[in-house]
C-alpha positions in Angstrom: 8.5 9.6 40.8 5.5 8.7 38.6 4.9 7.4 35.1 4.6 10.9 33.6 8.0 11.9 35.1 9.4 8.7 33.5 8.2 10.0 30.1 4.8 8.4 29.6 1.8 10.7 29.7 -1.3 8.6 30.3 -3.6 11.6 30.0 -2.1 12.4 26.6 -3.0 8.8 25.6 -6.6 9.3 26.7 -6.8 12.5 24.7 -5.4 10.8 21.6 -8.1 8.2 21.7 -10.8 10.9 22.0 -9.4 12.8 19.1 -9.2 9.7 16.8 -12.7 8.3 17.6 -14.4 10.4 14.9 -12.0 9.1 12.3 -12.4 5.5 13.4 -16.2 5.8 13.4 -16.1 6.6 9.7 -14.6 3.2 8.8 -17.2 1.1 10.6 -18.8 -1.9 8.8 -22.0 -3.6 10.1 -19.9 -6.6 11.1 -17.9 -4.7 13.7 -19.0 -5.4 17.2 -18.5 -2.8 20.0 -16.2 0.2 19.6 -12.9 1.5 20.8 -11.8 0.7 24.3 -12.1 -3.0 24.4 -9.1 -5.4 24.8 -9.8 -6.9 21.3 -11.4 -5.7 18.1 -14.5 -7.9 17.3 -15.7 -8.7 13.8 -18.8 -10.8 13.0 -17.9 -13.5 10.4 -21.4 -14.9 10.0 -21.6 -13.3 6.6 -18.9 -15.5 5.1 -21.3 -18.5 5.4 -22.3 -17.5 1.8 -18.8 -18.8 0.7 -18.3 -22.5 0.1 -14.8 -22.5 1.6 -13.9 -19.2 3.2 -10.2 -18.6 3.7 -8.9 -15.8 5.9 -6.0 -13.8 4.4 -3.7 -11.5 6.3 -1.1 -8.9 5.6 1.2 -6.8 7.8 3.6 -4.0 6.8 4.7 -0.5 7.6 5.7 2.7 5.8 9.5 2.2 6.0 11.6 5.2 6.2 9.0 7.3 4.4 8.0 8.3 7.9 11.2 10.4 8.0 9.7 12.5 5.2 6.6 13.1 7.3 8.7 14.3 10.2 10.6 16.8 8.1 7.5 18.1 6.4 5.5 18.0 9.6 2.7 16.4 7.6 1.1 13.4 9.3 -2.4 13.0 7.8 -1.5 10.8 4.8 1.2 8.4 6.0 -1.5 6.2 7.5 -2.9 5.7 4.0 0.5 4.1 3.1 0.3 1.7 6.0 -3.2 0.5 5.0 -2.3 0.3 1.3 0.8 -1.9 1.9 -1.3 -4.4 3.7 -4.6 -4.5 1.8 -2.9 -4.4 -1.6 -1.2 -7.7 -0.6 -4.5 -9.2 0.4 -6.2 -8.5 -3.0 -3.2 -10.1 -4.8 -4.7 -13.4 -3.5 -8.2 -12.5 -4.5 -9.3 -11.4 -1.0 -11.6 -8.7 0.3 -10.1 -6.7 3.2 -12.3 -6.9 6.3 -10.5 -5.1 9.1 -7.3 -3.3 10.0 -5.3 -2.6 13.2 -2.5 0.0 13.5 0.5 0.3 15.8 2.1 3.6 16.5 5.3 3.8 18.5 6.4 7.3 19.4 9.0 9.1 21.4 6.3 11.4 22.9 2.6 11.3 22.6 1.4 14.5 21.0 -2.4 13.8 20.8 -3.1 16.1 17.8 -0.2 14.4 15.9 -1.4 10.9 16.8 -4.9 11.8 15.7 -3.6 13.2 12.4 -1.8 9.9 11.8 -4.9 7.9 12.6 -7.0 10.1 10.3 -4.8 8.9 7.4 -5.2 5.3 8.6 -9.0 5.8 8.6 -8.9 7.3 5.1 -7.0 4.2 3.8 -9.5 2.0 5.5 -12.4 3.9 3.8 -10.7 3.6 0.4 -10.3 -0.1 0.8 -13.7 -0.8 2.5 -12.2 -2.3 5.6 -12.9 -1.3 9.2 -10.4 0.1 11.7 -11.2 -2.1 14.6 -8.4 -1.3 17.0 -4.8 -0.3 17.4 -2.1 0.7 19.8 -0.2 3.9 20.5 3.0 3.1 22.5 5.0 6.0 24.1 8.7 5.0 24.1 10.7 7.7 26.0 14.4 7.2 25.6 14.0 4.7 22.8 13.4 7.2 20.0 13.5 11.0 19.8 10.3 12.8 21.1 9.3 14.1 17.6 9.6 10.8 15.9 7.3 7.7 15.5 7.0 4.5 13.6 3.8 3.2 12.1 2.8 -0.3 11.1 -0.4 -2.1 10.4 -2.1 -5.5 10.2 -5.0 -6.4 7.9 -7.3 -9.4 7.6 -9.4 -10.3 4.6 -11.4 -13.2 3.3 -11.8 -15.1 0.0 -13.7 -18.1 -1.2 -11.1 -20.8 -1.7 -12.3 -21.5 -5.3 -11.9 -17.8 -6.2 -8.4 -17.3 -4.8 -5.7 -16.0 -7.1 -2.5 -18.0 -7.0 -1.0 -17.8 -10.5 -1.0 -21.5 -11.1 -3.2 -21.1 -14.2 -1.0 -18.5 -15.9 0.0 -19.6 -19.3 2.1 -18.3 -22.3 0.1 -15.8 -24.3 -1.6 -14.4 -21.2 -1.5 -10.6 -21.2 0.0 -8.4 -18.4 -1.9 -5.2 -17.5 -0.2 -2.6 -15.3 -2.1 -0.2 -13.1 -0.5 3.2 -12.6 1.1 4.1 -9.3 0.9 7.5 -7.6 4.6 7.8 -7.4 7.3 6.2 -5.2 4.6 4.8 -2.9 6.3 3.5 0.3 9.3 1.6 -1.0 12.9 2.6 -1.7 13.0 5.7 0.6 16.3 4.8 2.1 17.7 5.3 -1.4 15.5 8.3 -2.0 16.9 10.0 1.1 20.5 9.3 -0.1 19.8 11.0 -3.5 18.0 14.1 -2.2 19.0 16.5 0.5 16.1 15.9 2.8 15.7 19.3 4.4 12.6 21.5 4.5 14.2 23.8 2.0 14.9 21.1 -0.5 11.5 19.5 -0.1 9.9 22.8 -0.7 11.8 23.2 -4.0 9.5 23.4 -7.0 10.4 21.2 -10.0 9.0 22.1 -13.3 9.1 18.5 -14.5 7.2 17.4 -11.4 4.6 20.2 -11.6 4.9 20.4 -7.8 7.5 20.5 -5.0 9.7 17.6 -4.3 8.1 17.0 -1.0 4.6 16.9 -2.5 5.7 14.4 -5.1 7.4 12.1 -2.5 4.8 12.1 0.2 2.0 11.3 -2.2 0.2 8.3 -0.6 0.4 4.7 -2.0 -2.5 3.9 -4.3 -5.0 1.4 -2.9 -6.2 -1.1 -5.6 -9.0 -2.9 -3.8 -11.7 -1.2 -5.9 -9.9 -1.9 -9.1 -9.5 -5.6 -8.5 -13.2 -5.8 -7.3 -14.3 -4.1 -10.5 -12.4 -6.6 -12.6 -14.0 -9.5 -10.7 -17.5 -8.0 -11.0 -17.2 -7.7 -14.8 -16.7 -11.4 -15.0 -13.0 -11.6 -15.8 -11.0 -14.4 -14.3 -7.8 -12.8 -13.0 -5.0 -15.4 -13.2 -2.3 -13.6 -11.3 -1.6 -10.3 -9.5 1.7 -8.7 -8.4 1.9 -5.8 -6.0 5.0 -3.9 -7.0 6.7 -3.0 -3.7 10.3 -3.2 -2.4 12.4 -5.2 -4.9 10.6 -3.6 -7.8 9.8 -5.5 -11.0 12.6 -8.2 -10.7 11.5 -9.5 -7.3 7.7 -9.0 -7.3 6.4 -9.9 -10.8 7.9 -13.5 -10.6 6.1 -14.0 -7.3 2.8 -14.5 -9.2 4.2 -16.8 -11.9 4.2 -20.6 -11.9 7.2 -22.7 -12.9 8.0 -22.5 -16.6 6.4 -19.1 -17.1 8.3 -15.8 -17.7 7.0 -12.3 -17.8 8.0 -9.9 -20.6 7.5 -6.3 -19.8 7.8 -3.6 -22.5 9.3 -0.5 -20.9 7.9 1.8 -23.6 4.3 0.6 -23.1 3.6 3.5 -20.6 5.2 6.7 -19.5 7.5 6.4 -16.5 6.5 9.2 -14.0 8.9 12.2 -13.8 9.8 11.5 -10.2 11.6 8.3 -11.2 13.5 10.1 -14.0 14.6 12.8 -11.6 15.7 10.1 -9.1 17.7 8.3 -11.7 19.3 11.5 -13.0 20.2 13.0 -9.6 21.4 9.8 -8.1 23.1 8.5 -11.2 21.2 5.2 -10.6 21.4 2.5 -13.2 18.3 1.5 -15.0 18.5 -2.0 -13.6 18.7 -0.7 -10.1 15.7 1.6 -10.6 13.6 -1.4 -11.8 15.0 -3.5 -9.0 14.0 -0.9 -6.3 11.0 1.1 -7.3 7.6 0.5 -8.9 8.6 2.8 -11.8 5.0 3.9 -12.2 3.2 0.6 -12.0 1.7 -0.2 -8.6 0.2 -3.5 -9.7 0.5 -5.9 -12.6 -2.4 -8.2 -13.4 -2.3 -11.3 -15.7 -5.4 -12.2 -17.7 -6.3 -14.1 -20.9 -5.9 -12.2 -24.1 -9.6 -12.3 -24.7 -10.3 -10.5 -21.4 -8.0 -7.6 -22.0 -10.6 -5.0 -23.1 -13.0 -5.8 -20.3 -10.2 -5.6 -17.8 -9.0 -2.2 -19.0 -12.6 -0.8 -18.9 -13.1 -2.3 -15.4 -9.9 -0.7 -14.1 -10.9 2.7 -15.6 -14.4 2.4 -14.1 -12.7 2.1 -10.7 -10.9 5.4 -11.3 -7.4 3.9 -12.0 -5.2 4.1 -15.1 -4.4 0.8 -16.8 -1.8 -0.1 -19.5 -1.1 -3.2 -21.5 2.5 -3.6 -20.5 3.5 -7.1 -21.6 2.8 -10.8 -21.9 3.7 -14.2 -20.5 5.9 -16.6 -22.4 7.4 -20.0 -21.8 10.8 -20.0 -20.1 12.7 -19.8 -16.9 10.6 -18.2 -14.1 11.4 -14.5 -14.0 11.0 -11.3 -15.8 12.5 -9.8 -18.9 12.4 -6.0 -19.5 12.6 -4.9 -23.1 
């Protein structure tokens, strides 16, 4: 009896690391010390001395049951983008710059090429957000999960100068809410998505005219990363007063998270076009409108609060970062929460 006979292939682990090295290398920042293979990822923080009061920010998340879609489609090179996005998008909500990221992959059996494909997506997400992939772990769990399956999670650290942090405390009535378009379902609500659609290869390969692509292509579209958009707003001199990352819990749970006591968000549903994938979901699943807005991002991955005088500059900054913004509502006095109208 040996470890390989018990279901853990150490040699496959070594090969996975070799295959992923080229992807990891593409994410490196000057502050990263050493390379893969150490017991800890090292990041030089001497650069933050330029800040008066540097504050470290952290975020951790996974891709939820969206990984099931990757299994069925046998497409593993984009799910890592989702893992990074879910973490770094939370960090920028507080005004932070993502610095580095670590991933954790648990798998039933280590297939080196598959693991490398997953990490290539993680690396792409890190490049999009400007953070370094400084380490990670691939854990082979024979007997705990089927050989073809895996789970992916991540952890990110960022930094912000305390005086520039975004906490929503200065949001006031008459402030304007600007939504930034999502790329689709992102990484939330897939337990409901999988109940609505027959998640087989055949159904996922079905082309829908209203989507302009197959169902699988629409659903596996990676989560948008909004780091560059928020940086662009900051660089143009706009003081962002609040940011909400629209994830699980949709509008009703996430938008109030950025609001102070006595402020209520009013979102105008007709201010932007809801993407076709959500309309299809609602129709196929006979899902109520309230449940749709309480589960999905409905086409807005982030909502930003700014003063009315900064609206035009904010819109232009978001467009300059390659994202699509919409003026979607405003803040009014009232019980903390959100009104959709």
